One Martini backbone bead per residue (centre of mass of N, CA, C, O) as a GRO file, in nm:
protein
  282
    1MET     BB    1  -0.341  -2.756   0.035
    2LEU     BB    2  -0.066  -2.564   0.136
    3LEU     BB    3   0.101  -2.298  -0.040
    4LYS     BB    4   0.022  -2.028   0.144
    5LYS     BB    5   0.084  -1.883   0.423
    6ARG     BB    6   0.025  -1.697   0.703
    7GLU     BB    7   0.117  -1.373   0.794
    8ARG     BB    8   0.218  -1.131   0.976
    9PRO     BB    9   0.161  -0.823   0.940
   10ILE     BB   10   0.387  -0.564   0.904
   11GLU     BB   11   0.222  -0.341   1.029
   12MET     BB   12   0.169  -0.488   1.297
   13ARG     BB   13   0.466  -0.543   1.375
   14LYS     BB   14   0.550  -0.246   1.386
   15LEU     BB   15   0.345  -0.146   1.598
   16GLU     BB   16   0.436  -0.352   1.818
   17SER     BB   17   0.734  -0.240   1.827
   18LEU     BB   18   0.641   0.065   1.898
   19GLU     BB   19   0.518  -0.028   2.138
   20GLY     BB   20   0.658   0.159   2.409
   21ARG     BB   21   0.867   0.350   2.222
   22MET     BB   22   0.602   0.515   2.150
   23THR     BB   23   0.346   0.730   2.084
   24LEU     BB   24   0.038   0.626   2.003
   25ASN     BB   25  -0.216   0.715   1.849
   26ALA     BB   26  -0.549   0.655   1.829
   27ASP     BB   27  -0.540   0.549   1.536
   28TYR     BB   28  -0.316   0.338   1.567
   29THR     BB   29  -0.442   0.186   1.796
   30ARG     BB   30  -0.700   0.104   1.643
   31GLN     BB   31  -0.558  -0.045   1.403
   32LEU     BB   32  -0.415  -0.257   1.578
   33HIS     BB   33  -0.667  -0.381   1.688
   34GLN     BB   34  -0.790  -0.461   1.408
   35MET     BB   35  -0.556  -0.638   1.314
   36ARG     BB   36  -0.571  -0.846   1.540
   37LEU     BB   37  -0.859  -0.938   1.488
   38GLY     BB   38  -0.827  -1.015   1.190
   39TYR     BB   39  -0.597  -1.224   1.228
   40ALA     BB   40  -0.751  -1.410   1.423
   41GLY     BB   41  -0.979  -1.482   1.221
   42GLU     BB   42  -0.800  -1.602   0.997
   43CYS     BB   43  -0.675  -1.828   1.172
   44GLN     BB   44  -0.940  -1.963   1.244
   45PHE     BB   45  -1.010  -2.031   0.948
   46ASP     BB   46  -0.760  -2.202   0.885
   47CYS     BB   47  -0.828  -2.431   1.082
   48MET     BB   48  -1.095  -2.507   0.939
   49ALA     BB   49  -0.960  -2.547   0.640
   50GLU     BB   50  -0.789  -2.814   0.682
   51GLU     BB   51  -1.019  -3.020   0.591
   52LEU     BB   52  -0.955  -2.935   0.270
   53ASP     BB   53  -0.651  -3.042   0.186
   54ASP     BB   54  -0.760  -3.287  -0.012
   55TYR     BB   55  -0.927  -3.073  -0.224
   56VAL     BB   56  -0.756  -2.806  -0.191
   57ILE     BB   57  -0.585  -2.510  -0.272
   58ARG     BB   58  -0.405  -2.287  -0.060
   59ILE     BB   59  -0.415  -1.921  -0.049
   60ASN     BB   60  -0.263  -1.665   0.134
   61ASP     BB   61  -0.229  -1.340   0.112
   62PHE     BB   62  -0.327  -1.206  -0.163
   63ILE     BB   63  -0.148  -0.998  -0.406
   64LEU     BB   64  -0.274  -0.782  -0.671
   65ALA     BB   65  -0.102  -0.598  -0.941
   66ARG     BB   66  -0.327  -0.449  -1.197
   67GLN     BB   67  -0.336  -0.125  -1.196
   68GLN     BB   68  -0.483  -0.268  -0.970
   69LEU     BB   69  -0.549  -0.340  -0.625
   70CYS     BB   70  -0.567  -0.667  -0.456
   71GLN     BB   71  -0.704  -0.842  -0.168
   72ILE     BB   72  -0.682  -1.193  -0.052
   73ASP     BB   73  -0.715  -1.394   0.208
   74SER     BB   74  -0.855  -1.652   0.044
   75ILE     BB   75  -0.765  -1.935  -0.163
   76PHE     BB   76  -0.947  -2.176  -0.357
   77ILE     BB   77  -0.837  -2.475  -0.542
   78SER     BB   78  -1.007  -2.646  -0.793
   79GLU     BB   79  -1.124  -2.832  -1.068
   80GLN     BB   80  -1.408  -2.648  -1.077
   81LYS     BB   81  -1.298  -2.406  -0.879
   82ILE     BB   82  -1.269  -2.067  -0.750
   83TYR     BB   83  -1.210  -1.928  -0.422
   84LEU     BB   84  -1.301  -1.617  -0.277
   85LEU     BB   85  -1.198  -1.497   0.057
   86ASP     BB   86  -1.340  -1.276   0.297
   87ILE     BB   87  -1.238  -1.205   0.619
   88LYS     BB   88  -1.452  -1.147   0.918
   89ASN     BB   89  -1.425  -1.018   1.270
   90TRP     BB   90  -1.713  -0.922   1.331
   91SER     BB   91  -1.948  -0.795   1.618
   92LYS     BB   92  -2.166  -0.622   1.509
   93THR     BB   93  -2.422  -0.414   1.381
   94TYR     BB   94  -2.588  -0.457   1.061
   95THR     BB   95  -2.711  -0.313   0.752
   96LEU     BB   96  -2.903  -0.427   0.472
   97ASN     BB   97  -2.928  -0.416   0.128
   98ARG     BB   98  -2.934  -0.495  -0.206
   99ASP     BB   99  -2.653  -0.320  -0.231
  100GLY     BB  100  -2.572  -0.347   0.084
  101PHE     BB  101  -2.417  -0.159   0.306
  102GLU     BB  102  -2.500   0.053   0.553
  103SER     BB  103  -2.298   0.308   0.659
  104LEU     BB  104  -2.041   0.235   0.462
  105HIS     BB  105  -1.768   0.348   0.307
  106ASN     BB  106  -1.642   0.040   0.278
  107ASP     BB  107  -1.775  -0.188   0.100
  108PRO     BB  108  -1.709  -0.530   0.098
  109LEU     BB  109  -1.878  -0.606  -0.153
  110ASP     BB  110  -1.742  -0.416  -0.348
  111GLN     BB  111  -1.453  -0.521  -0.306
  112LEU     BB  112  -1.517  -0.814  -0.392
  113LYS     BB  113  -1.608  -0.747  -0.684
  114ARG     BB  114  -1.344  -0.616  -0.769
  115ALA     BB  115  -1.152  -0.856  -0.708
  116ARG     BB  116  -1.282  -1.052  -0.904
  117LYS     BB  117  -1.236  -0.895  -1.164
  118ILE     BB  118  -0.924  -0.881  -1.149
  119PHE     BB  119  -0.882  -1.185  -1.124
  120ILE     BB  120  -1.011  -1.274  -1.391
  121ASN     BB  121  -0.823  -1.111  -1.576
  122MET     BB  122  -0.573  -1.265  -1.495
  123LEU     BB  123  -0.657  -1.550  -1.581
  124GLU     BB  124  -0.714  -1.483  -1.886
  125SER     BB  125  -0.414  -1.391  -1.945
  126HIS     BB  126  -0.335  -1.717  -1.861
  127GLY     BB  127  -0.559  -1.926  -1.966
  128ILE     BB  128  -0.775  -1.940  -1.726
  129ARG     BB  129  -1.078  -2.156  -1.706
  130LEU     BB  130  -1.249  -2.062  -1.420
  131PRO     BB  131  -1.465  -2.043  -1.195
  132VAL     BB  132  -1.565  -1.760  -0.973
  133GLU     BB  133  -1.603  -1.755  -0.614
  134ALA     BB  134  -1.730  -1.496  -0.401
  135ARG     BB  135  -1.679  -1.444  -0.042
  136LEU     BB  136  -1.820  -1.335   0.267
  137VAL     BB  137  -1.664  -1.413   0.582
  138PHE     BB  138  -1.806  -1.476   0.895
  139ILE     BB  139  -1.651  -1.569   1.217
  140ASN     BB  140  -1.833  -1.412   1.424
  141PRO     BB  141  -2.108  -1.495   1.625
  142GLU     BB  142  -2.172  -1.170   1.701
  143ILE     BB  143  -2.297  -1.116   1.443
  144VAL     BB  144  -2.525  -0.866   1.294
  145LEU     BB  145  -2.774  -0.898   1.022
  146TYR     BB  146  -2.973  -0.681   0.867
  147GLY     BB  147  -3.129  -0.769   0.570
  148MET     BB  148  -3.067  -1.049   0.485
  149ASP     BB  149  -2.976  -1.200   0.179
  150ALA     BB  150  -2.946  -1.497   0.012
  151ASN     BB  151  -2.801  -1.362  -0.252
  152LEU     BB  152  -2.573  -1.288  -0.095
  153PRO     BB  153  -2.211  -1.320  -0.064
  154ILE     BB  154  -2.268  -1.476   0.232
  155ILE     BB  155  -2.099  -1.612   0.528
  156LEU     BB  156  -2.187  -1.744   0.811
  157PRO     BB  157  -2.075  -1.906   1.082
  158GLN     BB  158  -2.300  -2.143   1.067
  159GLN     BB  159  -2.225  -2.195   0.740
  160ILE     BB  160  -1.933  -2.309   0.708
  161PRO     BB  161  -1.964  -2.623   0.723
  162ASP     BB  162  -2.151  -2.640   0.471
  163TYR     BB  163  -1.960  -2.502   0.269
  164PHE     BB  164  -1.737  -2.715   0.297
  165ASN     BB  165  -1.907  -2.952   0.200
  166LYS     BB  166  -1.961  -2.844  -0.078
  167ILE     BB  167  -1.667  -2.836  -0.166
  168ARG     BB  168  -1.599  -3.134  -0.118
  169HIS     BB  169  -1.826  -3.262  -0.310
  170SER     BB  170  -1.703  -3.089  -0.572
  171SER     BB  171  -1.428  -3.236  -0.500
  172GLY     BB  172  -1.134  -3.377  -0.568
  173PRO     BB  173  -0.850  -3.482  -0.590
  174ILE     BB  174  -0.549  -3.359  -0.622
  175THR     BB  175  -0.388  -3.232  -0.903
  176LYS     BB  176  -0.144  -3.137  -1.114
  177TRP     BB  177  -0.310  -2.924  -1.255
  178GLU     BB  178  -0.383  -2.763  -0.998
  179GLU     BB  179  -0.089  -2.702  -0.919
  180GLN     BB  180  -0.026  -2.532  -1.173
  181ILE     BB  181  -0.242  -2.319  -1.131
  182ALA     BB  182  -0.150  -2.227  -0.848
  183LYS     BB  183   0.139  -2.139  -0.936
  184LYS     BB  184   0.048  -1.924  -1.132
  185ILE     BB  185  -0.096  -1.753  -0.930
  186LEU     BB  186   0.131  -1.710  -0.720
  187ALA     BB  187   0.320  -1.556  -0.930
  188GLN     BB  188   0.130  -1.283  -0.898
  189HIS     BB  189   0.238  -1.223  -0.640
  190THR     BB  190   0.281  -0.944  -0.406
  191ASP     BB  191   0.447  -0.751  -0.150
  192GLU     BB  192   0.356  -0.497  -0.276
  193ASN     BB  193   0.203  -0.202  -0.088
  194PRO     BB  194   0.115   0.131  -0.115
  195TYR     BB  195  -0.131   0.110   0.119
  196ARG     BB  196   0.033   0.090   0.355
  197LEU     BB  197   0.093   0.160   0.659
  198GLN     BB  198   0.244   0.465   0.770
  199VAL     BB  199   0.496   0.522   1.023
  200PRO     BB  200   0.645   0.771   1.180
  201TYR     BB  201   1.004   0.724   1.234
  202SER     BB  202   1.298   0.719   1.452
  203THR     BB  203   1.577   0.700   1.643
  204GLU     BB  204   1.479   0.949   1.816
  205SER     BB  205   1.160   0.847   1.863
  206VAL     BB  206   1.281   0.574   1.975
  207GLN     BB  207   1.290   0.366   2.233
  208PRO     BB  208   1.508   0.200   2.401
  209GLY     BB  209   1.522  -0.136   2.486
  210ILE     BB  210   1.394  -0.400   2.684
  211LEU     BB  211   1.080  -0.537   2.631
  212CYS     BB  212   0.800  -0.654   2.719
  213SER     BB  213   0.590  -0.853   2.524
  214THR     BB  214   0.325  -0.764   2.687
  215CYS     BB  215   0.363  -0.465   2.836
  216ARG     BB  216   0.577  -0.265   2.703
  217ILE     BB  217   0.817  -0.257   2.923
  218LEU     BB  218   1.089  -0.221   3.095
  219MET     BB  219   1.327  -0.424   3.179
  220THR     BB  220   1.495  -0.600   3.440
  221GLU     BB  221   1.752  -0.708   3.630
  222LYS     BB  222   1.785  -1.026   3.795
  223SER     BB  223   2.048  -1.136   3.652
  224HIS     BB  224   2.299  -1.237   3.452
  225LYS     BB  225   2.066  -1.411   3.264
  226PHE     BB  226   1.813  -1.230   3.367
  227LEU     BB  227   1.488  -1.096   3.317
  228CYS     BB  228   1.232  -0.853   3.433
  229CYS     BB  229   0.903  -0.769   3.483
  230PRO     BB  230   0.760  -0.516   3.693
  231LYS     BB  231   0.454  -0.601   3.634
  232CYS     BB  232   0.427  -0.935   3.559
  233LEU     BB  233   0.708  -1.101   3.627
  234GLU     BB  234   0.843  -1.187   3.382
  235THR     BB  235   1.077  -1.428   3.273
  236GLU     BB  236   1.391  -1.376   3.083
  237SER     BB  237   1.630  -1.441   2.892
  238LYS     BB  238   1.870  -1.262   2.746
  239ALA     BB  239   1.896  -1.418   2.485
  240HIS     BB  240   1.592  -1.403   2.407
  241ALA     BB  241   1.559  -1.089   2.435
  242VAL     BB  242   1.767  -1.013   2.224
  243ARG     BB  243   1.635  -1.158   1.976
  244ARG     BB  244   1.370  -1.003   1.996
  245SER     BB  245   1.498  -0.716   1.970
  246GLU     BB  246   1.636  -0.765   1.698
  247GLN     BB  247   1.387  -0.804   1.529
  248GLU     BB  248   1.287  -0.513   1.576
  249LEU     BB  249   1.528  -0.364   1.456
  250LEU     BB  250   1.514  -0.500   1.166
  251LEU     BB  251   1.227  -0.398   1.108
  252LEU     BB  252   1.271  -0.083   1.159
  253PHE     BB  253   1.612  -0.112   1.088
  254PRO     BB  254   1.752  -0.279   0.830
  255ASP     BB  255   2.032  -0.075   0.809
  256SER     BB  256   2.196  -0.151   1.051
  257ARG     BB  257   2.496   0.040   1.108
  258PRO     BB  258   2.683  -0.094   1.316
  259TYR     BB  259   2.551  -0.363   1.456
  260ILE     BB  260   2.650  -0.416   1.754
  261HIS     BB  261   2.617  -0.118   1.843
  262LYS     BB  262   2.311  -0.092   1.776
  263LEU     BB  263   2.225  -0.325   1.964
  264TYR     BB  264   2.333  -0.213   2.218
  265LYS     BB  265   2.159   0.050   2.214
  266TRP     BB  266   1.880  -0.092   2.177
  267CYS     BB  267   1.923  -0.252   2.466
  268GLY     BB  268   2.020  -0.021   2.669
  269GLU     BB  269   2.300  -0.145   2.769
  270MET     BB  270   2.229  -0.436   2.918
  271VAL     BB  271   2.429  -0.560   2.710
  272SER     BB  272   2.718  -0.652   2.622
  273LYS     BB  273   2.920  -0.675   2.346
  274GLN     BB  274   3.041  -0.941   2.418
  275SER     BB  275   2.770  -1.092   2.444
  276LEU     BB  276   2.671  -1.029   2.161
  277HIS     BB  277   2.893  -1.175   2.009
  278SER     BB  278   2.835  -1.451   2.133
  279LEU     BB  279   2.543  -1.482   2.035
  280LYS     BB  280   2.608  -1.444   1.725
  281SER     BB  281   2.806  -1.709   1.714
  282LYS     BB  282   2.572  -1.933   1.774
   0.00000   0.00000   0.00000
């Protein structure tokens, strides 16, 4: 049972909206690439986890702020146990020792251990007494781990099916009690994250215009009702392109007022104010 679905991270959506509208430095470009890889891996894991929906309650993208902040990619709740899962879409070669990963500044095993401790403290403060199992799950089959110890809380790509079978066999049908527990846990989630990536931008530094969703370059007018990308030649209706551009405007500048005038300028004056009024009234 899916209680909280996964959303595209707001930092990623903002960077994608800024891409093509301003020059992103190498660090922001790298972080956007990593966010896209991470999100793709999490979505792949979600598709695999659907087979457990009759046995566990799933909460995705859980953020808990209690003195310290922790983020958990996926939580599975069953009548016997709670599973905290950190999903990694890594594809390189890494070396482990019995203490964790070598040569990594932020060891994900340390972060997992810390998240589990914070999560257990939260459960205990709400009178929830269930064992908590935390695992680091690698989704990409190209990952190579040297020095892998069977005692480390790591699930490799080829082990995911067996791990899901283990969860299924130790869980019964979802009960009302489990649903109550899951809702109590979800109530502790917060959307506020002070450590989110902050990109400095302003109305002066961001280029207006309707950009191709793929190439992120300015589209040109093909006809009265359609726009075209000069690079990939993708054609898009003005109505759809305006709605897409409007979403970017509201994401980057949520307090845009007066609205129609701002939208008109944001779309590079490619669509008349009268047409924008007409689209907004539909």
